[in-house]
C-alpha positions as CSV (number, residue, x, y, z in Angstrom):
1,X,0.0,0.0,0.0
2,X,1.4,3.4,-1.0
3,X,1.1,6.0,1.7
4,X,0.7,8.8,-0.8
5,X,-2.2,7.2,-2.7
6,X,-5.8,7.5,-1.7
7,X,-7.5,4.1,-1.0
8,X,-9.8,2.9,-3.7
9,X,-10.6,-0.7,-4.7
10,X,-9.4,-3.0,-1.8
11,X,-11.7,-3.9,1.1
12,X,-11.4,-1.5,3.9
13,X,-12.6,-2.0,7.5
14,X,-12.9,0.8,9.9
15,X,-9.7,-0.2,11.7
16,X,-7.7,-0.3,8.5
17,X,-9.0,3.0,7.2
18,X,-8.2,4.7,10.5
19,X,-4.6,3.3,10.3
20,X,-4.2,4.4,6.7
21,X,-5.7,7.9,7.4
22,X,-3.3,8.3,10.4
23,X,-0.3,7.4,8.3
24,X,-1.5,9.6,5.4
25,X,-1.9,12.7,7.7
26,X,1.5,12.1,9.1
27,X,3.1,12.2,5.7
28,X,1.4,15.6,5.2
29,X,2.4,17.0,8.6
30,X,-1.2,17.3,9.8
31,X,-1.6,17.9,13.5
32,X,-3.1,15.1,15.7
33,X,-3.2,12.6,12.7
34,X,-5.0,9.8,14.4
35,X,-7.6,12.0,16.1
36,X,-8.2,13.8,12.9
37,X,-8.7,10.5,11.0
38,X,-11.2,9.3,13.6
39,X,-13.1,12.6,13.7
40,X,-13.4,12.7,9.9
41,X,-14.3,9.1,9.5
42,X,-17.0,9.4,12.2
43,X,-18.4,12.4,10.3
44,X,-18.3,10.5,7.0
45,X,-20.1,7.6,8.6
46,X,-22.5,9.9,10.5
47,X,-21.7,8.2,13.8
48,X,-19.9,8.9,17.1
49,X,-16.2,8.2,17.5
50,X,-16.9,5.5,20.0
51,X,-19.0,3.7,17.4
52,X,-15.8,3.3,15.3
53,X,-14.3,1.1,18.0
54,X,-17.5,-0.8,18.7
55,X,-17.6,-1.7,14.9
56,X,-13.9,-1.8,14.2
57,X,-14.1,-4.7,11.8
58,X,-17.0,-3.3,9.8
59,X,-16.2,-2.9,6.1
60,X,-16.9,0.4,4.5
61,X,-19.3,0.8,1.6
62,X,-18.1,2.4,-1.6
63,X,-20.1,5.6,-0.9
64,X,-18.7,5.8,2.7
65,X,-15.1,5.4,1.4
66,X,-15.8,8.0,-1.2
67,X,-17.1,10.5,1.4
68,X,-14.1,9.9,3.6
69,X,-11.7,10.5,0.7
70,X,-13.3,13.9,0.1
71,X,-12.8,14.9,3.7
72,X,-9.2,13.6,3.7
73,X,-8.4,15.8,0.6
74,X,-9.9,18.9,2.2
75,X,-7.8,18.4,5.4
76,X,-4.5,17.9,3.6
77,X,-5.2,21.2,1.9
78,X,-5.2,22.6,5.5
79,X,-8.9,23.3,5.7
80,X,-9.7,23.5,9.4
81,X,-11.5,20.5,10.8
82,X,-14.2,22.8,12.2
83,X,-15.1,24.1,8.7
84,X,-15.1,20.6,7.3
85,X,-17.5,19.4,10.1
86,X,-19.4,22.7,10.1
87,X,-19.4,22.9,13.9
88,X,-17.1,23.7,16.8
89,X,-17.6,23.0,20.5
90,X,-17.3,26.1,22.7
91,X,-18.3,26.3,26.3
92,X,-20.1,23.0,26.0
93,X,-22.2,24.4,23.1
94,X,-22.1,23.0,19.6
95,X,-21.6,26.2,17.5
96,X,-22.2,26.1,13.8
97,X,-19.3,27.7,11.9
98,X,-18.7,28.7,8.2
99,X,-15.9,30.5,6.5
100,X,-17.8,33.8,7.2
101,X,-16.7,33.6,10.9
102,X,-13.7,32.8,13.0
103,X,-13.5,29.4,14.6
104,X,-14.1,29.8,18.4
105,X,-10.9,29.1,20.3
106,X,-10.1,27.8,23.8
107,X,-8.4,31.0,24.8
108,X,-11.7,32.9,24.2
109,X,-13.3,30.8,26.9
110,X,-11.1,32.9,29.3
111,X,-13.1,36.0,28.2
112,X,-16.4,34.1,28.9
113,X,-15.1,32.9,32.2
114,X,-14.1,36.5,33.3
115,X,-17.4,37.9,32.2
116,X,-19.3,35.2,34.1
117,X,-17.4,36.0,37.2
118,X,-18.5,39.6,37.0
119,X,-22.1,38.7,36.4
120,X,-22.1,36.2,39.3
121,X,-20.8,38.8,41.7
122,X,-23.8,41.1,41.1
123,X,-26.6,40.1,43.5
124,X,-29.1,42.7,42.5
125,X,-32.4,41.3,41.2
126,X,-32.6,43.4,38.1
127,X,-31.5,41.9,34.8
128,X,-28.4,43.3,33.1
129,X,-27.9,44.5,29.6
130,X,-24.9,42.9,27.9
131,X,-23.5,43.7,24.5
132,X,-21.1,41.5,22.5
133,X,-19.3,43.5,19.8
134,X,-18.2,41.7,16.6
135,X,-20.1,38.6,17.6
136,X,-19.1,36.4,14.6
137,X,-20.7,33.0,15.2
138,X,-22.2,34.2,18.4
139,X,-20.1,31.9,20.6
140,X,-19.4,34.4,23.3
141,X,-22.8,35.9,23.8
142,X,-24.5,32.5,23.5
143,X,-22.2,31.0,26.2
144,X,-23.0,34.0,28.5
145,X,-26.8,33.8,27.9
146,X,-26.7,30.0,28.3
147,X,-25.1,30.4,31.7
148,X,-27.1,33.4,32.8
149,X,-30.4,33.5,30.8
150,X,-32.0,36.0,33.2
151,X,-30.2,39.0,31.5
152,X,-30.8,40.8,28.2
153,X,-28.2,40.3,25.6
154,X,-27.3,42.2,22.4
155,X,-24.8,41.3,19.7
156,X,-23.5,43.2,16.7
157,X,-21.4,42.4,13.7
158,X,-20.5,44.2,10.5
159,X,-21.0,41.1,8.5
160,X,-24.6,40.3,7.5
161,X,-23.6,36.6,7.0
162,X,-22.0,36.4,10.4
163,X,-25.1,38.0,12.1
164,X,-27.3,35.5,10.2
165,X,-25.2,32.6,11.4
166,X,-25.2,33.9,15.0
167,X,-29.0,34.1,14.8
168,X,-29.1,30.6,13.6
169,X,-26.9,29.4,16.5
170,X,-29.1,31.2,18.9
171,X,-32.1,29.4,17.6
172,X,-30.2,26.1,17.6
173,X,-29.7,26.5,21.4
174,X,-33.1,28.0,22.1
175,X,-31.6,31.3,23.1
176,X,-33.3,33.5,20.5
177,X,-35.5,35.2,23.1
178,X,-32.5,36.2,25.2
179,X,-30.2,37.4,22.4
180,X,-30.9,40.4,20.0
181,X,-28.7,40.5,17.0
182,X,-28.0,43.6,14.9
183,X,-25.8,44.4,11.9
184,X,-23.4,47.3,12.0
185,X,-19.8,48.5,12.7
186,X,-19.1,48.2,16.4
187,X,-21.4,50.7,18.2
188,X,-23.0,52.1,15.1
189,X,-26.4,50.3,15.6
190,X,-26.6,51.4,19.2
191,X,-28.3,54.5,20.5
192,X,-26.0,56.1,23.1
193,X,-29.0,57.7,24.9
194,X,-31.0,54.6,25.4
195,X,-28.4,51.8,25.4
196,X,-27.0,52.0,28.9
197,X,-25.2,48.6,28.9
198,X,-24.1,47.0,32.2
199,X,-21.4,45.0,30.4
200,X,-19.7,45.1,27.0
201,X,-17.5,42.1,25.8
202,X,-15.6,41.7,22.6
203,X,-12.9,39.6,20.9
204,X,-11.9,42.1,18.2
205,X,-9.3,41.6,15.4
206,X,-5.9,42.1,16.9
207,X,-3.3,40.6,14.5
208,X,-1.0,43.2,12.9
209,X,-1.7,43.2,9.1
210,X,1.9,42.2,8.2
211,X,1.8,39.1,10.4
212,X,-1.4,37.5,9.0
213,X,0.6,35.7,6.3
214,X,2.8,34.2,9.1
215,X,-0.1,32.5,10.8
216,X,-0.8,28.8,10.3
217,X,-2.0,27.9,6.9
218,X,-5.3,26.8,8.4
219,X,-5.9,30.4,9.6
220,X,-4.7,32.7,6.8
221,X,-6.0,30.5,4.0
222,X,-9.5,30.0,5.3
223,X,-10.6,32.2,8.2
224,X,-12.0,35.7,7.4
225,X,-9.2,38.3,7.2
226,X,-11.5,41.0,8.4
227,X,-12.0,39.2,11.7
228,X,-8.2,38.9,12.1
229,X,-6.7,42.1,10.8
230,X,-6.1,44.7,13.6
231,X,-4.4,47.1,11.2
232,X,-0.7,48.1,11.2
233,X,-0.1,47.6,14.9
234,X,-2.9,45.3,15.7
235,X,-4.4,48.0,18.0
236,X,-6.9,49.8,15.8
237,X,-10.0,48.1,17.1
238,X,-9.0,48.6,20.7
239,X,-8.6,52.3,20.1
240,X,-12.1,52.5,18.6
241,X,-13.8,50.3,21.2
242,X,-12.1,51.7,24.3
243,X,-12.5,55.3,22.9
244,X,-16.3,54.9,22.5
245,X,-17.5,52.3,25.0
246,X,-17.8,54.8,27.8
247,X,-20.6,56.5,25.9
248,X,-22.7,53.3,25.9
249,X,-21.8,51.9,29.4
250,X,-23.7,52.7,32.5
251,X,-21.9,54.3,35.3
252,X,-20.0,51.5,37.0
253,X,-20.5,49.2,33.9
254,X,-17.8,46.7,33.0
255,X,-16.0,46.1,29.7
256,X,-14.0,43.0,29.0
257,X,-11.8,42.5,25.9
258,X,-9.7,39.6,24.6
259,X,-6.2,40.7,23.7
260,X,-3.1,39.3,21.9
261,X,-0.6,37.5,24.1
262,X,1.9,40.4,23.8
263,X,-0.4,43.4,23.8
264,X,-0.9,44.0,27.6
265,X,1.3,47.2,27.8
266,X,-0.2,48.7,24.6
267,X,-3.8,48.1,25.6
268,X,-3.2,49.4,29.1
269,X,-1.7,52.6,27.6
270,X,-4.9,53.0,25.4
271,X,-7.1,52.6,28.5
272,X,-5.1,55.1,30.5
273,X,-5.1,57.6,27.7
274,X,-8.8,57.4,27.4
275,X,-9.3,58.4,31.0
276,X,-12.8,57.0,31.3
277,X,-12.1,53.8,33.2
278,X,-10.9,52.5,36.5
279,X,-10.3,49.1,38.2
280,X,-8.2,47.9,35.2
281,X,-7.3,44.2,35.4
282,X,-5.7,41.6,33.2
283,X,-6.5,37.9,33.3
284,X,-4.1,35.2,32.0
285,X,-5.1,32.3,29.9
286,X,-4.2,28.6,30.6
287,X,-0.9,29.1,28.8
288,X,0.1,31.9,31.1
289,X,-0.4,34.8,28.6
290,X,-2.3,38.0,29.5
291,X,-5.5,37.3,27.5
292,X,-8.3,39.4,28.9
293,X,-8.5,43.0,30.0
294,X,-11.4,44.2,32.1
295,X,-12.2,47.8,33.1
296,X,-15.0,49.6,34.9
297,X,-16.7,52.8,33.8
298,X,-15.8,55.6,36.2
299,X,-18.7,56.5,38.5
């Protein structure tokens, strides 16, 4: 059997095709080759990964083998597994993703975790108004509303397709009545007179333009550049958001932003120069990088 050829005519059982797929992915330097082979085969067979081992000696039908081959070819072209499957798990929620939105990442769960801590510390009976800027797939706002459904959530995105997908995800998890989605550039759809948000969260684009081509092929080839590109220094969106958020926050309201692993000092400077916030804190992710900045509107 040639490692570089895609299986065709011989009889393939589930075990044999997993072994072949693992070897094939290794030759193409694909991360987690066996796991990837298992995930894609389960997707092709429309079953759970556990089922692969319960039926390890089951032969594949021609149509099943063909479907798996298509998925294999997509992955060796570095298409992310999440786009191939059409979903990504985030905060225990199954989030639908397309190439119109970023794939939710584990480090962004640190932003959700920090926001939930703030919401949990408030014991007042009144519901809070929470805004997610640049919502993309809706992963952040849906995680928050899933954990704390008693509040009122809003989410905005400049991309119509992203907003439509976020709305679809909200419906998927029966959160539509809690989350209100609008299309527009950052705060543009919001009325500063009537908004009065208790919390604003965002994972804005923060990769410097010149570094996007240096990212993994899975990212720069497939994920939307507009959701990655933070302009020349990677700070443009922070300047816009931090410079305007105080107009839309209630007195004492909190804003939390995800930041790049090396952007703490620059973001802190932007916050200080704005002069509208206090109680500025940074939270590290599970790799030890400063990943979330939180700030409170001056009272």
